[in-house]
N, C-alpha and C positions, 0 to 999 in steps of 0.2 A: 808716577805712581802704578797709572794705569797699564802701562808698558809692561809691567813686570809680569803679569798675571799671563798675559800675550805670549811672550818670550818664553816664559815657563811651558806653556803648551807647545809650543813649536819645538823645545827642544826634546821633547817626549815622540815626536814623530819618526826619528829613525827606529823607535823599538816597534814600529807596526812592521818591519821588516821580519821581524818573528813570527807573524802571525799567519795561520796556515791558509792555503789557497785551494782546499780541498775542492770546492765548486767547481772553478774554473780549472783546476789541475788533478782531477779524480784517478781512481785507479782502475775504473771500470768501462768499458766501451759505451754503454748507455748512458752513462752521467758524462763522458766526455762528449758525447754528442749534443745532450741537453746543454751543457754549458757552451759549446759552441753556436747554438742558438741563442743563447744570453748575450755572446759576444757579437754575432751577428745584427741582432734585434738593437742592441746600443749604437753599433755603428751606423744604423740606417737611420736612427733618431738623431744621432750627432750631426748628420747632413742639414738638418734644420737648425739644431740647439746652437751650434758652433755659430753659422752665420748671423743668426739672430743675436746673440749675446756680443759679436764683434760689431755690427750695426748699430746696435744700441748704444755702445760707447762712442763709435765715430760720430752718431748723429748728434749725441750729448756735447761731444766735443766741437764740432763744426758750428753747431747752432746755440753756441753760449752766448752770453748776453755780450761779452767781450768781444766776440769778431763781428764787427761792423762790416766786413767784407761779404757775407754767407747772403746768400739769395733769399729775399724776402716777399713771400708770395701771400698774402693774407687771403684771396680770395678763391686759392688752389682748392678742389675738393675731389679730384678723380683722375687716374690714370690707366690707361687700357692695358698697357704693357705691365704696369705695377701690380695689377690685379690677376694677371694671368701666372705672373711670378709667385704670387703670394698664394695662389688656388692649386696651380699646376702640381707644383713641387711637393708639397703635403699630399696630395691625390697620389701620385705617384709612389711615395713613400709608403703610405697606407697600403695601396696595392701590394708593394715588394713585402710587407710585413705580413700580408695577409696569405700572399702564396706561402712563404717561410712556414708560418705557423700551421696551416694546412697540413703542408707534406711533412713538417716535423711531428703533428700530431698524430697521423696516421702511422709514420714509420717507428715512432716512439710509444705506440699503444702500450701501456703496461699490460695489456691481457695478449698479448700478440705475440706467440715465441718468437724468440731471437732468429734472425736468418744469418747473423753472423756473430763470432766472438771478438773481432778485430777488424780493422781495414783489410780487406784482401782475403779473411779468412772465414768463409761460410761454414755454417753448420752442417755436417755430415747428415745425411738421412738417416743414419743408424747409430747418432748420439743421441741417448737418453739424458735430459735434463735431470738435475738433482733437485729432488721436492723437499720443500721444507715448509712444514704446518707451522706460521706464527700465530701464539694467541698473546694480546695484550691484557695484563691482568692488573688488579691495584697493589703497587704500584713497581712492576717489574715484568718481563716479556719470558714466554715460554717458547722453545722451539723443539718442534717435533719431526724427527727424519725417520718416515716409515719405511725407507728402504734399509736401512741400519738398523730399525727397531730400538731408535735410541731418542733421549730429550735433554734439554739442557734449559737451565735457567739462566738468563743474563750473559749468555755464551752463545755466539753464532760463529761457527767454523764451517768453511767451504773452500772446495778446491779451486786452484787457480785455473782459467782456460776453461771451465766446465759450464754449460749453460745451468742458468736456476731457476728453478719455478718455485716461487712462494705463494702458498695459499694463507690468506689473511684474515683474522676476524678478532672479536674481544668478549670476555666476559661479561662486563656489565655496561661500562660508558665508551663513548667514542674516543681514539686514539689516533695516532699517525705513526705509522711504520716509516722511517727515515734514516738512511746510511749513505751520508752524503758522498761519500768514494764510490758507492757503488751506481745508485739510480735514484731518481726523485722521490718523495714522498709518496705512501698511499696511506688511505684512511684505515683504519681498523673498527668495525662496527659491529656490535652485539645483534646476534642472529641474522647475521649477514657473513658473504665470504667474497673479498677481494682478493685479486690478483696481481703479480708483477714478476717479469722476467729479467733476468739483469744476469751478468757475469762479472767476474774479476779478472783482470789481465795482469794485475801485479801480486806478490806475495806482501805479505805485511800486518800490522796490527793498527785496525782502525776503530771507529767509535760509532754508535748507532743508538738513536734515542727517539722518543715520543716527539713530535712538533704539532700538537694539540693538547692544550691544558686539561687536564682531567682530576684536578684535585690538590690535595696538600702534598701528596708525597710527587708531584708530577717531575720537579727540578732533579729529583734523583734516578728518575725513570730511564736510566743509560744501561747500554750493553757492550761489551767488547765484541768486536768482529775480527776474526783470524782467517785471514786469506795464506793458503797454504798448497804446496805441492800435492799432487794426488796420493802419493805415497806418505807423505805428512799427513794429509787427511785420514787416509787409512788406518794409521797409526792411533791419532787422536780417537777415533769412532771405537777402536779396537781397546784402547785405554778406558774409554766411557763404559764400554760393554763388559768389562771386567769389575771394574769398582764401584758401578752405580747401583742405584736401588730400584724397585717397580713404582712405575706411575700409573696407578690404577684408578678409577673413578673414584674411590675413596682418597686416595692420596691427593687428586687433584683438586678435589672439593675443600680440603684443608691447605692447599696451596693458594687457591684462590683467593681466601681471605685476603682483607688489605694488610699490606707490610713494607714498608720502607727499605732501602739500602740492603736489599737482598743479595747474600754473596752466591758467586757461581755455584750452581747444583747440576748433577749430573743423574739420568736414570737409565739404567741399564736395559729395562724393559719396558714397553711401552703399552698399553691397551690400543689395539687397532682400531678400534670403534671410537676413540676419545674424541678426536678432533670432529666428526661428524656429529658426535652428540653435543660438543659444545656449540656448533654452528646453528643446530637444531635445538639448543635451549633445554636439552633432555638428559643432562648429565646426573643431576639427582633422581635417585629412586621414587618411581610413582609419577614422574613429570612425563606428560604427552610430549611427543618430538613434535616439531613444526611441520615437517613432511605428514606425519600421520593427521595433523589436524587439517592440512589442506586437503588431503585425501578424502576425509570425510566429507568437508566443506564441498567436494567437487561433487559427491555423491547426494546433495541436497542438505547437508547442515546435520547438527544434534536434536535439536528440536527439543520439546519437552520430555522426551524418554531419554537425554544426555544431560539433563542438569545437574543429576548426582555427579557427573563428571568435572564441574567446572573448577574445582580446586586444582586438578593436574594444569589447568589452561592458565593460573596465574602466577605471572613471572615476576611480579614486583620482589626485589630480593629482600627486603627490608619488611615487607607486610606479608608476605604469603611464600616465602621461600623455604623449601625443605617441607618436612613432615611437622605436622601442628595439629590445632584443633581443626575439627569439622568446618566444613565451607560456609561462610555468613551471607547474609542478604547483600551485602554490598559485592561479592565476588559475584553472586546470581546476575544482581544488575548489570554489570561489568560486560557481562558475557551474553546476556539474554537480549535477541534482538525484538522480541516481541513485546510492545508496549503493556499488554494485559499483564505481564508477569512480573514487571519493573517493581511493584510493591509487595510480591508475594514472597512469603519465606520457602526455604527450600522443605520444611517438614509439611508446610500446607501443600504445596504442591504435589509431593510424593503420594499424598493422600487420594488427590484426584484422579479419576480415571483418565488414562493417556489414550491418545489416537497414534498407533503406531506407523500408520501409513506414511510411505517415503515422502519428504518433503521436495519441493523443487526449487527452493532458494536458500538462505541462510537462516532456517527457522521460520518461516511465514507460512503462506496459504499453498494448498495442496492444488493438484489438477481439478479443475471443475467445482471448485468450493470457495467460499469468499475467505474471511480473515477469519485466523485461528479463535475458538469461542470456546469457554469452558462449557457452558451449556450444553453446545451442540456435540463436544465430545462425550458429554455425560449421556446424552440421550441413547447413544448405542453401546449395547453391552461390549463387554472384552471380545468375548466369544466372535462377534461379528464382525469387528475392526481387522482389517487386512494387516499381516505383520510385516514389519520393517524388513526388507532384504539386508541379509548381513553384509557387514563392511570387512573385507579381507585386507588388512593393512600389513603389508611387507617392509620390514627396513630395508634400505638400499645395501648391498654389498660392499664392503670397504675395499 
């Protein structure tokens, strides 16, 4: 009776022949080189695994209890030749694996522009990669084509044979951008930008998905990938340009809301600053961009004079996202580095005289003075206090 389930399982093995081997037989040169690394590493490890498994069976057979002719040495405990074999072979394999890994890590660095599109086909100096800006949303993918001025949802179309440059980010939580037929997976993280360079060497329809769990709709966070000829890609872009709608900041904020199983959607026009604002977490009106925040911090921080601005620095999607009530004590405490102000409300702080002298750190002491003190600040009239040098913040050109 026990043999029946085993036989039933074995009878299903031929069905595995229909499974795709996309990782080891991809359509892109980068993915193919990565697949070769997997094969080479596996073969190197099999140099140890196969002999060990074979010798395990041979020793069990030779020294079985029924074999009275086997050599019996109860006092044996050491063999120099055996020790050398046991340690030398694995050491050599580890050295080979390390060399292969080191070379492959540098040659296949996702941030490194492609040097070739296929074996024997170097990338010309005049070839410009196609840039695609990728945003992982809850639970869908947004693709922006700045060169064509279009965008799509859950559809990635690229020309065959042309180098691709992906700029990847996320709207809220970590995801992972993965197209097995094209290249390895790259994380998409909010407030950060990662990069991936890749190419398709064949035309066809493939699939991409998120390889990092991100909540309830994760299993449906998939998108179609279309590799087409250069002429076919131009026709596809023209169709999107003619039939799509506009993706501005307001439309993005609606698209950003969590949803599952989103159909393919195309946009004929895209805000040229949208992706940079997504990365800097300032798509919403009134939000301070991260690069502005870093510029202020480089100039010495906001200090007391900037406490009224702390609501712009709160990026919690569910507690402080968008416009709402005035800033509360909780947001002040989260953004103020001065312990004297942690228990002080925004209204009481605004009523106190403020020393506007430029700070040397992130809201702490000034040159030649001790820790910031309300009493010390109040002792000097406002007219006698030096003014804070104006901070000029310019957003980078898109």
